[in-house]
Structure formats: structure tokens, C-alpha cells
BALOBA-1460 file (C-alpha; in Angstrom, 3 decimals):
// residues 322
<rec num="1" residu="x" x="-37.675" y="15.663" z="-31.360"/>
<rec num="2" residu="x" x="-38.642" y="13.938" z="-34.969"/>
<rec num="3" residu="x" x="-40.959" y="10.905" z="-34.971"/>
<rec num="4" residu="x" x="-39.493" y="7.303" z="-36.078"/>
<rec num="5" residu="x" x="-41.351" y="7.739" z="-39.131"/>
<rec num="6" residu="x" x="-39.907" y="11.271" z="-40.207"/>
<rec num="7" residu="x" x="-36.566" y="10.152" z="-39.215"/>
<rec num="8" residu="x" x="-36.627" y="6.930" z="-41.320"/>
<rec num="9" residu="x" x="-38.583" y="8.998" z="-44.371"/>
<rec num="10" residu="x" x="-35.903" y="11.248" z="-44.240"/>
<rec num="11" residu="x" x="-32.837" y="9.122" z="-44.837"/>
<rec num="12" residu="x" x="-35.187" y="7.279" z="-47.689"/>
<rec num="13" residu="x" x="-35.751" y="10.225" z="-49.160"/>
<rec num="14" residu="x" x="-31.962" y="11.662" z="-48.914"/>
<rec num="15" residu="x" x="-30.434" y="8.375" z="-50.411"/>
<rec num="16" residu="x" x="-32.701" y="8.570" z="-53.318"/>
<rec num="17" residu="x" x="-32.271" y="11.988" z="-53.973"/>
<rec num="18" residu="x" x="-29.038" y="11.295" z="-55.685"/>
<rec num="19" residu="x" x="-30.948" y="9.418" z="-58.384"/>
<rec num="20" residu="x" x="-32.184" y="11.930" z="-61.377"/>
<rec num="21" residu="x" x="-34.070" y="9.235" z="-63.128"/>
<rec num="22" residu="x" x="-36.219" y="7.048" z="-61.029"/>
<rec num="23" residu="x" x="-38.129" y="4.558" z="-63.012"/>
<rec num="24" residu="x" x="-38.927" y="1.810" z="-60.637"/>
<rec num="25" residu="x" x="-38.111" y="0.796" z="-57.043"/>
<rec num="26" residu="x" x="-37.757" y="-2.797" z="-55.877"/>
<rec num="27" residu="x" x="-37.717" y="-3.435" z="-52.337"/>
<rec num="28" residu="x" x="-36.129" y="-6.657" z="-51.001"/>
<rec num="29" residu="x" x="-38.720" y="-7.982" z="-48.609"/>
<rec num="30" residu="x" x="-38.318" y="-11.137" z="-46.847"/>
<rec num="31" residu="x" x="-40.911" y="-10.039" z="-43.786"/>
<rec num="32" residu="x" x="-38.626" y="-9.531" z="-41.290"/>
<rec num="33" residu="x" x="-38.813" y="-6.376" z="-39.038"/>
<rec num="34" residu="x" x="-35.988" y="-4.681" z="-40.844"/>
<rec num="35" residu="x" x="-37.341" y="-4.954" z="-44.768"/>
<rec num="36" residu="x" x="-40.960" y="-4.539" z="-43.044"/>
<rec num="37" residu="x" x="-39.690" y="-1.186" z="-41.736"/>
<rec num="38" residu="x" x="-38.370" y="0.081" z="-45.138"/>
<rec num="39" residu="x" x="-41.388" y="-1.056" z="-47.085"/>
<rec num="40" residu="x" x="-43.623" y="0.522" z="-44.797"/>
<rec num="41" residu="x" x="-41.900" y="3.665" z="-44.622"/>
<rec num="42" residu="x" x="-41.576" y="3.798" z="-48.273"/>
<rec num="43" residu="x" x="-45.278" y="2.708" z="-49.007"/>
<rec num="44" residu="x" x="-46.099" y="6.053" z="-46.881"/>
<rec num="45" residu="x" x="-44.454" y="8.048" z="-49.192"/>
<rec num="46" residu="x" x="-46.774" y="9.466" z="-51.909"/>
<rec num="47" residu="x" x="-43.997" y="10.263" z="-54.324"/>
<rec num="48" residu="x" x="-42.454" y="6.429" z="-54.243"/>
<rec num="49" residu="x" x="-45.575" y="4.166" z="-53.569"/>
<rec num="50" residu="x" x="-46.790" y="3.526" z="-57.447"/>
<rec num="51" residu="x" x="-43.033" y="3.105" z="-58.324"/>
<rec num="52" residu="x" x="-42.923" y="0.170" z="-55.808"/>
<rec num="53" residu="x" x="-42.719" y="-3.563" z="-56.022"/>
<rec num="54" residu="x" x="-42.191" y="-5.825" z="-52.747"/>
<rec num="55" residu="x" x="-40.078" y="-8.796" z="-53.728"/>
<rec num="56" residu="x" x="-39.749" y="-11.885" z="-51.704"/>
<rec num="57" residu="x" x="-37.107" y="-14.552" z="-52.214"/>
<rec num="58" residu="x" x="-37.749" y="-18.138" z="-51.844"/>
<rec num="59" residu="x" x="-34.927" y="-20.136" z="-50.947"/>
<rec num="60" residu="x" x="-36.795" y="-23.104" z="-50.375"/>
<rec num="61" residu="x" x="-34.522" y="-23.779" z="-47.565"/>
<rec num="62" residu="x" x="-37.065" y="-23.665" z="-44.842"/>
<rec num="63" residu="x" x="-40.620" y="-25.459" z="-44.201"/>
<rec num="64" residu="x" x="-42.080" y="-21.946" z="-43.321"/>
<rec num="65" residu="x" x="-41.210" y="-20.541" z="-46.369"/>
<rec num="66" residu="x" x="-44.428" y="-20.597" z="-48.108"/>
<rec num="67" residu="x" x="-46.131" y="-19.409" z="-45.209"/>
<rec num="68" residu="x" x="-43.857" y="-16.330" z="-45.078"/>
<rec num="69" residu="x" x="-44.333" y="-15.839" z="-49.263"/>
<rec num="70" residu="x" x="-47.948" y="-15.766" z="-48.376"/>
<rec num="71" residu="x" x="-47.742" y="-13.414" z="-45.513"/>
<rec num="72" residu="x" x="-45.437" y="-11.239" z="-47.223"/>
<rec num="73" residu="x" x="-47.861" y="-11.304" z="-50.446"/>
<rec num="74" residu="x" x="-50.889" y="-10.077" z="-47.871"/>
<rec num="75" residu="x" x="-48.830" y="-7.026" z="-46.363"/>
<rec num="76" residu="x" x="-48.159" y="-6.010" z="-49.629"/>
<rec num="77" residu="x" x="-51.712" y="-6.212" z="-51.044"/>
<rec num="78" residu="x" x="-52.977" y="-4.355" z="-47.963"/>
<rec num="79" residu="x" x="-50.459" y="-1.609" z="-48.517"/>
<rec num="80" residu="x" x="-51.511" y="-1.182" z="-52.330"/>
<rec num="81" residu="x" x="-47.835" y="-2.492" z="-53.181"/>
<rec num="82" residu="x" x="-47.072" y="-4.511" z="-56.305"/>
<rec num="83" residu="x" x="-45.857" y="-7.687" z="-54.636"/>
<rec num="84" residu="x" x="-43.543" y="-10.530" z="-56.699"/>
<rec num="85" residu="x" x="-42.222" y="-13.765" z="-55.373"/>
<rec num="86" residu="x" x="-39.041" y="-14.996" z="-57.081"/>
<rec num="87" residu="x" x="-38.288" y="-18.564" z="-56.079"/>
<rec num="88" residu="x" x="-34.013" y="-19.831" z="-56.281"/>
<rec num="89" residu="x" x="-32.133" y="-22.531" z="-55.880"/>
<rec num="90" residu="x" x="-30.182" y="-22.116" z="-52.766"/>
<rec num="91" residu="x" x="-28.229" y="-25.257" z="-52.378"/>
<rec num="92" residu="x" x="-24.703" y="-24.731" z="-52.000"/>
<rec num="93" residu="x" x="-21.883" y="-25.664" z="-54.108"/>
<rec num="94" residu="x" x="-18.327" y="-26.339" z="-53.425"/>
<rec num="95" residu="x" x="-16.324" y="-23.915" z="-51.810"/>
<rec num="96" residu="x" x="-19.716" y="-22.023" z="-50.868"/>
<rec num="97" residu="x" x="-21.250" y="-21.471" z="-47.175"/>
<rec num="98" residu="x" x="-24.981" y="-22.034" z="-46.552"/>
<rec num="99" residu="x" x="-24.903" y="-18.344" z="-46.027"/>
<rec num="100" residu="x" x="-22.978" y="-17.434" z="-49.106"/>
<rec num="101" residu="x" x="-25.068" y="-19.919" z="-51.509"/>
<rec num="102" residu="x" x="-28.038" y="-17.999" z="-50.452"/>
<rec num="103" residu="x" x="-27.017" y="-14.378" z="-50.610"/>
<rec num="104" residu="x" x="-25.602" y="-15.270" z="-53.942"/>
<rec num="105" residu="x" x="-28.664" y="-16.695" z="-55.514"/>
<rec num="106" residu="x" x="-30.750" y="-13.889" z="-53.883"/>
<rec num="107" residu="x" x="-28.642" y="-11.052" z="-55.481"/>
<rec num="108" residu="x" x="-28.380" y="-12.985" z="-58.678"/>
<rec num="109" residu="x" x="-32.409" y="-12.729" z="-58.867"/>
<rec num="110" residu="x" x="-32.419" y="-9.130" z="-57.680"/>
<rec num="111" residu="x" x="-30.176" y="-8.130" z="-60.398"/>
<rec num="112" residu="x" x="-32.249" y="-9.628" z="-62.969"/>
<rec num="113" residu="x" x="-34.942" y="-7.882" z="-62.186"/>
<rec num="114" residu="x" x="-33.217" y="-4.155" z="-63.078"/>
<rec num="115" residu="x" x="-33.594" y="-2.036" z="-66.053"/>
<rec num="116" residu="x" x="-31.847" y="1.345" z="-66.696"/>
<rec num="117" residu="x" x="-32.786" y="3.709" z="-63.855"/>
<rec num="118" residu="x" x="-34.001" y="1.007" z="-61.833"/>
<rec num="119" residu="x" x="-33.118" y="1.184" z="-58.193"/>
<rec num="120" residu="x" x="-33.202" y="-2.122" z="-55.609"/>
<rec num="121" residu="x" x="-33.809" y="-1.220" z="-51.841"/>
<rec num="122" residu="x" x="-31.846" y="-3.563" z="-49.007"/>
<rec num="123" residu="x" x="-32.712" y="-2.825" z="-45.479"/>
<rec num="124" residu="x" x="-29.524" y="-3.147" z="-43.843"/>
<rec num="125" residu="x" x="-28.706" y="-1.084" z="-40.801"/>
<rec num="126" residu="x" x="-25.641" y="0.414" z="-39.093"/>
<rec num="127" residu="x" x="-25.534" y="-2.910" z="-37.143"/>
<rec num="128" residu="x" x="-25.436" y="-5.195" z="-40.426"/>
<rec num="129" residu="x" x="-22.431" y="-2.863" z="-41.071"/>
<rec num="130" residu="x" x="-20.661" y="-3.509" z="-37.839"/>
<rec num="131" residu="x" x="-20.917" y="-7.178" z="-38.417"/>
<rec num="132" residu="x" x="-19.633" y="-7.179" z="-41.683"/>
<rec num="133" residu="x" x="-16.470" y="-5.191" z="-41.008"/>
<rec num="134" residu="x" x="-15.707" y="-7.236" z="-38.178"/>
<rec num="135" residu="x" x="-16.035" y="-10.511" z="-40.054"/>
<rec num="136" residu="x" x="-13.793" y="-9.181" z="-42.854"/>
<rec num="137" residu="x" x="-11.197" y="-8.118" z="-40.541"/>
<rec num="138" residu="x" x="-11.415" y="-11.851" z="-38.791"/>
<rec num="139" residu="x" x="-10.866" y="-12.910" z="-42.085"/>
<rec num="140" residu="x" x="-7.670" y="-11.076" z="-42.784"/>
<rec num="141" residu="x" x="-9.557" y="-9.012" z="-45.680"/>
<rec num="142" residu="x" x="-7.709" y="-5.614" z="-46.907"/>
<rec num="143" residu="x" x="-9.193" y="-2.118" z="-47.212"/>
<rec num="144" residu="x" x="-11.899" y="-3.389" z="-49.776"/>
<rec num="145" residu="x" x="-13.291" y="-6.008" z="-47.274"/>
<rec num="146" residu="x" x="-12.864" y="-3.328" z="-44.075"/>
<rec num="147" residu="x" x="-14.653" y="-0.832" z="-46.181"/>
<rec num="148" residu="x" x="-17.690" y="-2.714" z="-45.705"/>
<rec num="149" residu="x" x="-21.322" y="-2.574" z="-47.014"/>
<rec num="150" residu="x" x="-21.435" y="0.352" z="-49.374"/>
<rec num="151" residu="x" x="-24.744" y="2.434" z="-49.524"/>
<rec num="152" residu="x" x="-24.892" y="2.540" z="-53.321"/>
<rec num="153" residu="x" x="-23.415" y="0.726" z="-55.964"/>
<rec num="154" residu="x" x="-23.673" y="-0.229" z="-59.381"/>
<rec num="155" residu="x" x="-26.113" y="-3.602" z="-59.668"/>
<rec num="156" residu="x" x="-26.881" y="-4.981" z="-62.646"/>
<rec num="157" residu="x" x="-28.742" y="-2.673" z="-65.139"/>
<rec num="158" residu="x" x="-29.456" y="-0.265" z="-62.264"/>
<rec num="159" residu="x" x="-28.712" y="0.495" z="-58.931"/>
<rec num="160" residu="x" x="-28.522" y="-0.742" z="-55.249"/>
<rec num="161" residu="x" x="-28.890" y="1.419" z="-52.413"/>
<rec num="162" residu="x" x="-29.415" y="0.967" z="-48.782"/>
<rec num="163" residu="x" x="-30.932" y="3.925" z="-47.251"/>
<rec num="164" residu="x" x="-30.943" y="2.643" z="-43.220"/>
<rec num="165" residu="x" x="-27.218" y="2.149" z="-42.990"/>
<rec num="166" residu="x" x="-26.522" y="5.117" z="-41.364"/>
<rec num="167" residu="x" x="-29.770" y="4.182" z="-38.767"/>
<rec num="168" residu="x" x="-29.284" y="1.949" z="-35.685"/>
<rec num="169" residu="x" x="-31.091" y="-1.303" z="-35.200"/>
<rec num="170" residu="x" x="-32.829" y="0.292" z="-32.522"/>
<rec num="171" residu="x" x="-34.170" y="2.836" z="-34.118"/>
<rec num="172" residu="x" x="-35.589" y="0.348" z="-36.529"/>
<rec num="173" residu="x" x="-37.086" y="-1.257" z="-33.973"/>
<rec num="174" residu="x" x="-38.547" y="1.690" z="-32.148"/>
<rec num="175" residu="x" x="-40.341" y="2.388" z="-35.760"/>
<rec num="176" residu="x" x="-41.904" y="-1.179" z="-35.793"/>
<rec num="177" residu="x" x="-43.078" y="-0.989" z="-32.634"/>
<rec num="178" residu="x" x="-44.443" y="2.512" z="-32.666"/>
<rec num="179" residu="x" x="-46.201" y="1.510" z="-36.054"/>
<rec num="180" residu="x" x="-47.501" y="-1.614" z="-34.868"/>
<rec num="181" residu="x" x="-46.015" y="-3.782" z="-37.543"/>
<rec num="182" residu="x" x="-46.318" y="-7.457" z="-37.875"/>
<rec num="183" residu="x" x="-43.222" y="-9.051" z="-39.055"/>
<rec num="184" residu="x" x="-41.516" y="-12.800" z="-39.186"/>
<rec num="185" residu="x" x="-39.043" y="-14.069" z="-37.007"/>
<rec num="186" residu="x" x="-36.553" y="-16.355" z="-38.743"/>
<rec num="187" residu="x" x="-35.495" y="-19.220" z="-36.563"/>
<rec num="188" residu="x" x="-32.416" y="-19.644" z="-38.357"/>
<rec num="189" residu="x" x="-31.032" y="-15.995" z="-37.152"/>
<rec num="190" residu="x" x="-30.902" y="-17.413" z="-33.631"/>
<rec num="191" residu="x" x="-28.543" y="-20.373" z="-34.788"/>
<rec num="192" residu="x" x="-25.176" y="-19.764" z="-33.703"/>
<rec num="193" residu="x" x="-23.877" y="-22.396" z="-36.161"/>
<rec num="194" residu="x" x="-23.313" y="-19.214" z="-38.681"/>
<rec num="195" residu="x" x="-20.906" y="-16.456" z="-38.110"/>
<rec num="196" residu="x" x="-22.636" y="-13.452" z="-38.442"/>
<rec num="197" residu="x" x="-25.135" y="-14.595" z="-35.657"/>
<rec num="198" residu="x" x="-22.608" y="-15.953" z="-33.279"/>
<rec num="199" residu="x" x="-21.212" y="-12.034" z="-33.756"/>
<rec num="200" residu="x" x="-24.622" y="-10.573" z="-33.142"/>
<rec num="201" residu="x" x="-25.240" y="-12.971" z="-30.124"/>
<rec num="202" residu="x" x="-22.414" y="-13.738" z="-28.229"/>
<rec num="203" residu="x" x="-19.815" y="-11.038" z="-29.109"/>
<rec num="204" residu="x" x="-21.131" y="-7.808" z="-29.937"/>
<rec num="205" residu="x" x="-23.377" y="-7.355" z="-26.394"/>
<rec num="206" residu="x" x="-19.946" y="-7.566" z="-24.606"/>
<rec num="207" residu="x" x="-18.178" y="-5.104" z="-27.086"/>
<rec num="208" residu="x" x="-20.921" y="-2.585" z="-26.270"/>
<rec num="209" residu="x" x="-20.680" y="-2.794" z="-22.785"/>
<rec num="210" residu="x" x="-17.289" y="-1.393" z="-22.891"/>
<rec num="211" residu="x" x="-17.926" y="0.588" z="-26.319"/>
<rec num="212" residu="x" x="-21.480" y="2.059" z="-26.480"/>
<rec num="213" residu="x" x="-21.038" y="3.589" z="-29.852"/>
<rec num="214" residu="x" x="-19.140" y="1.007" z="-31.671"/>
<rec num="215" residu="x" x="-21.429" y="0.364" z="-34.055"/>
<rec num="216" residu="x" x="-20.835" y="4.314" z="-35.450"/>
<rec num="217" residu="x" x="-17.039" y="4.114" z="-34.846"/>
<rec num="218" residu="x" x="-16.814" y="1.019" z="-36.964"/>
<rec num="219" residu="x" x="-18.946" y="2.712" z="-39.512"/>
<rec num="220" residu="x" x="-16.682" y="5.186" z="-39.625"/>
<rec num="221" residu="x" x="-13.611" y="3.318" z="-40.027"/>
<rec num="222" residu="x" x="-15.358" y="1.790" z="-42.566"/>
<rec num="223" residu="x" x="-16.381" y="4.685" z="-44.679"/>
<rec num="224" residu="x" x="-12.095" y="5.648" z="-44.045"/>
<rec num="225" residu="x" x="-11.251" y="2.458" z="-45.693"/>
<rec num="226" residu="x" x="-13.743" y="2.861" z="-48.584"/>
<rec num="227" residu="x" x="-11.962" y="6.010" z="-49.338"/>
<rec num="228" residu="x" x="-8.841" y="4.667" z="-49.185"/>
<rec num="229" residu="x" x="-9.671" y="2.027" z="-51.382"/>
<rec num="230" residu="x" x="-11.256" y="4.441" z="-54.021"/>
<rec num="231" residu="x" x="-8.105" y="6.258" z="-54.243"/>
<rec num="232" residu="x" x="-5.604" y="2.756" z="-54.274"/>
<rec num="233" residu="x" x="-8.362" y="1.066" z="-56.962"/>
<rec num="234" residu="x" x="-7.594" y="4.407" z="-59.174"/>
<rec num="235" residu="x" x="-3.898" y="3.624" z="-58.778"/>
<rec num="236" residu="x" x="-4.380" y="0.364" z="-59.470"/>
<rec num="237" residu="x" x="-6.146" y="0.404" z="-62.440"/>
<rec num="238" residu="x" x="-3.565" y="2.967" z="-64.408"/>
<rec num="239" residu="x" x="-0.675" y="0.458" z="-63.568"/>
<rec num="240" residu="x" x="-3.116" y="-2.259" z="-64.492"/>
<rec num="241" residu="x" x="-3.491" y="-0.871" z="-68.039"/>
<rec num="242" residu="x" x="0.318" y="-1.058" z="-68.841"/>
<rec num="243" residu="x" x="0.374" y="-4.602" z="-68.084"/>
<rec num="244" residu="x" x="-3.154" y="-6.090" z="-69.659"/>
<rec num="245" residu="x" x="-3.753" y="-7.077" z="-73.321"/>
<rec num="246" residu="x" x="-6.951" y="-6.115" z="-73.950"/>
<rec num="247" residu="x" x="-7.418" y="-8.583" z="-76.440"/>
<rec num="248" residu="x" x="-6.847" y="-11.801" z="-74.547"/>
<rec num="249" residu="x" x="-7.336" y="-10.336" z="-71.318"/>
<rec num="250" residu="x" x="-3.416" y="-11.778" z="-70.380"/>
<rec num="251" residu="x" x="-0.962" y="-9.803" z="-68.363"/>
<rec num="252" residu="x" x="2.362" y="-8.444" z="-69.743"/>
<rec num="253" residu="x" x="4.977" y="-10.203" z="-67.607"/>
<rec num="254" residu="x" x="8.311" y="-8.161" z="-68.443"/>
<rec num="255" residu="x" x="5.801" y="-5.008" z="-68.224"/>
<rec num="256" residu="x" x="4.710" y="-6.615" z="-64.796"/>
<rec num="257" residu="x" x="7.628" y="-7.124" z="-63.093"/>
<rec num="258" residu="x" x="8.820" y="-3.480" z="-63.710"/>
<rec num="259" residu="x" x="6.521" y="-2.521" z="-60.482"/>
<rec num="260" residu="x" x="7.240" y="-3.550" z="-56.717"/>
<rec num="261" residu="x" x="5.865" y="-6.918" z="-55.243"/>
<rec num="262" residu="x" x="3.073" y="-4.611" z="-53.450"/>
<rec num="263" residu="x" x="2.157" y="-2.733" z="-56.932"/>
<rec num="264" residu="x" x="2.302" y="-6.460" z="-58.579"/>
<rec num="265" residu="x" x="-0.048" y="-8.041" z="-56.148"/>
<rec num="266" residu="x" x="-2.253" y="-4.825" z="-56.553"/>
<rec num="267" residu="x" x="-2.188" y="-5.154" z="-60.367"/>
<rec num="268" residu="x" x="-3.337" y="-8.978" z="-59.963"/>
<rec num="269" residu="x" x="-6.406" y="-8.197" z="-57.935"/>
<rec num="270" residu="x" x="-7.193" y="-5.801" z="-60.277"/>
<rec num="271" residu="x" x="-6.562" y="-8.636" z="-63.120"/>
<rec num="272" residu="x" x="-9.307" y="-11.028" z="-60.866"/>
<rec num="273" residu="x" x="-11.689" y="-8.190" z="-60.401"/>
<rec num="274" residu="x" x="-11.978" y="-7.402" z="-64.319"/>
<rec num="275" residu="x" x="-12.095" y="-11.351" z="-64.925"/>
<rec num="276" residu="x" x="-14.833" y="-11.459" z="-62.396"/>
<rec num="277" residu="x" x="-12.902" y="-14.238" z="-60.481"/>
<rec num="278" residu="x" x="-13.043" y="-14.704" z="-56.543"/>
<rec num="279" residu="x" x="-10.667" y="-12.267" z="-54.961"/>
<rec num="280" residu="x" x="-7.754" y="-14.943" z="-53.821"/>
<rec num="281" residu="x" x="-6.139" y="-14.882" z="-50.520"/>
<rec num="282" residu="x" x="-2.479" y="-13.080" z="-50.114"/>
<rec num="283" residu="x" x="-0.619" y="-16.677" z="-50.147"/>
<rec num="284" residu="x" x="-2.510" y="-17.624" z="-53.526"/>
<rec num="285" residu="x" x="-1.420" y="-14.567" z="-55.185"/>
<rec num="286" residu="x" x="2.240" y="-14.813" z="-53.945"/>
<rec num="287" residu="x" x="1.869" y="-18.296" z="-55.571"/>
<rec num="288" residu="x" x="1.219" y="-16.661" z="-58.825"/>
<rec num="289" residu="x" x="4.183" y="-14.371" z="-58.864"/>
<rec num="290" residu="x" x="6.679" y="-16.862" z="-57.574"/>
<rec num="291" residu="x" x="5.642" y="-20.128" z="-59.191"/>
<rec num="292" residu="x" x="4.061" y="-18.516" z="-62.521"/>
<rec num="293" residu="x" x="5.419" y="-15.169" z="-63.237"/>
<rec num="294" residu="x" x="8.997" y="-16.052" z="-61.872"/>
<rec num="295" residu="x" x="9.397" y="-19.370" z="-63.979"/>
<rec num="296" residu="x" x="11.901" y="-19.388" z="-66.766"/>
<rec num="297" residu="x" x="10.765" y="-18.547" z="-70.213"/>
<rec num="298" residu="x" x="11.037" y="-21.459" z="-71.501"/>
<rec num="299" residu="x" x="8.969" y="-23.299" z="-68.599"/>
<rec num="300" residu="x" x="5.024" y="-23.433" z="-68.568"/>
<rec num="301" residu="x" x="3.943" y="-24.256" z="-65.257"/>
<rec num="302" residu="x" x="0.650" y="-24.517" z="-64.263"/>
<rec num="303" residu="x" x="-1.563" y="-23.477" z="-61.053"/>
<rec num="304" residu="x" x="-4.993" y="-24.706" z="-60.285"/>
<rec num="305" residu="x" x="-7.235" y="-23.140" z="-58.034"/>
<rec num="306" residu="x" x="-11.324" y="-23.714" z="-58.079"/>
<rec num="307" residu="x" x="-11.680" y="-24.314" z="-61.664"/>
<rec num="308" residu="x" x="-9.690" y="-21.687" z="-62.706"/>
<rec num="309" residu="x" x="-6.129" y="-22.451" z="-64.163"/>
<rec num="310" residu="x" x="-3.284" y="-19.814" z="-64.367"/>
<rec num="311" residu="x" x="-0.555" y="-20.227" z="-66.715"/>
<rec num="312" residu="x" x="2.454" y="-18.753" z="-68.161"/>
<rec num="313" residu="x" x="3.388" y="-18.818" z="-71.950"/>
<rec num="314" residu="x" x="6.263" y="-17.025" z="-72.817"/>
<rec num="315" residu="x" x="5.882" y="-13.488" z="-71.879"/>
<rec num="316" residu="x" x="2.301" y="-13.855" z="-70.927"/>
<rec num="317" residu="x" x="0.313" y="-14.761" z="-67.929"/>
<rec num="318" residu="x" x="-3.054" y="-16.301" z="-68.800"/>
<rec num="319" residu="x" x="-5.589" y="-18.231" z="-67.229"/>
<rec num="320" residu="x" x="-8.378" y="-20.880" z="-68.481"/>
<rec num="321" residu="x" x="-11.975" y="-21.729" z="-67.138"/>
<rec num="322" residu="x" x="-13.710" y="-24.810" z="-66.998"/>
């Protein structure tokens, strides 16, 4: 039977094998057990060790954060790994949850690190995928949300990769115990005010009593949704390009109206993605179609949403942003 170290090393090697060139590897290292296992396993691979920098993001949200940064630095130095601490402003803004604000600040900092042929490794695993898909389901998400966490994606000038995504939390914990790792326990992970923690501690254990392989089957569903979303995105892009004005980033309303309502919503979502706007709810998409697109030619209706104004100017659907 393969040891936990070999199994995790194999997952990392397989995940990185798709990159023909690999200049530098950044590892998101919080000091928690998952990221510690990822760092320890990568550091044990001679072909990777000299390319690695462990990155601790200091959110400034908890009094222990300075101690955690010091712990992470010492672990990295002990393993002969480069270390970088980045301080971010993770205070929430309007419309953001505390979790979302911290995540956005963290990923923005990571993104700024990457150059061409660099990769960022994040230690999310199969239970993280399960939690993500369930949260998206409860929020009424479409295919994109139900596709969950991608294993690989373009990120900044480089790539983001999650080499442990097909492993269970139990396999990661086993590695940590067998290799006598010392990790940080973040007390906020026990707080039930956060939806993810509530799922993890109160809901999923009950579900797994009935469906023991829940993490595997939901991960498989996420893969099916990701494949369907890829095909749908290709169709959406083709239709979107018949409607989109690349010069002023508006949509041609008469051309948009040649499509069915379902296709119109699909095109609008593609538009939001191209504009870099937060994906709207189904209800708000319908309001754009009925109140702005559906208005008479001599009307100039405005629709506001979190600093963005959508407007009709004769035959075009446009937007402005504060």
C-alpha cells in the first residue's frame, strides 16, 4: 500500500506535469494543516524545492496573526524554503461578507506575485470542494457555481493550481500525523457564524452518516457541471460576439432580441464577465431585459446596481461605473 507521502507527492507531480515550463512555485501557506502538508510534500521533492516560495498572507484580522506569521517563517526556514509575508487590508466593503473580503484581499495579493510560467499552489481538498458546491447550491447558483473549485486556472500572469483537490481531508491529516508536522489551529474555523464552518461542523457529518462517499460523488457532479459549463460558454461566446460592440462595450439591442429569453440571459452573463462585473442574480438579469432592453426607443431608462448603472441609448444597451 502506498504511503501517505508518496500518494500526495504523486498528486502534486501529476498536477504540475501539465505545465511545459515552470519558473517559480508560490505556495499559499497559512500554517494550517492543509497548507503545511502541501508545503512539506513539495519541499521533499528535489526537482521542486529550489523553485518554491512559501507565502503567508497577513490579514490583520486576528491578534494571533503576528505569531502565525512567525511560525510560518520558522517552518519555511527550517525546510530551506524561501518565505514571503504579505500584509493586506481585509476589512469588508459594502456588499461583501467578512469571508469574501478576506478571500478577495488574499487572492489579489497572490495575483500580483505571479509572472509568466509561475504557478500558485493552494491546498484545497475534496471536502473543500464538497462545501463549495453545497454553498453554491443553497445560493441558487447555475452551472458555473455548481462546477465548484477548478483544479487549474489562469491566474494573473501565471496559473493557480490545487494539487490536493482529489484527496480527502482524512488523507491529508494522516500525512500530517505520520510526518509529525506542527500546524496552526485558527479559532475562527470553529465559529458557526460562517456558513462554511456551519456546513463543515453541523451538516456534512450528518450527511456522511447516510452517504459515506458524499465528497466523491459531489466532486464528480462538480466535474460534470464544469464540462457542461465549458460547452455552454463556447455557445455563449459565439452568440455574444454577434451582439457585442468591441469599441464601446455595448450590446446591440435589435440583435439581442433575435435570441430567445434564455439565450438573452446567457449573453448578458457573458457581457458581465467580459466587463469584469460581479455576476447578477436571475431576477436582476430579468429586470435589465424588461426595464431597459424592453423599453421603447425614445425612452432612456436607468437601472442601478452597486455602483453600476445600466442604460438604454436608442439601439444600444450600455453601462457606466462609479
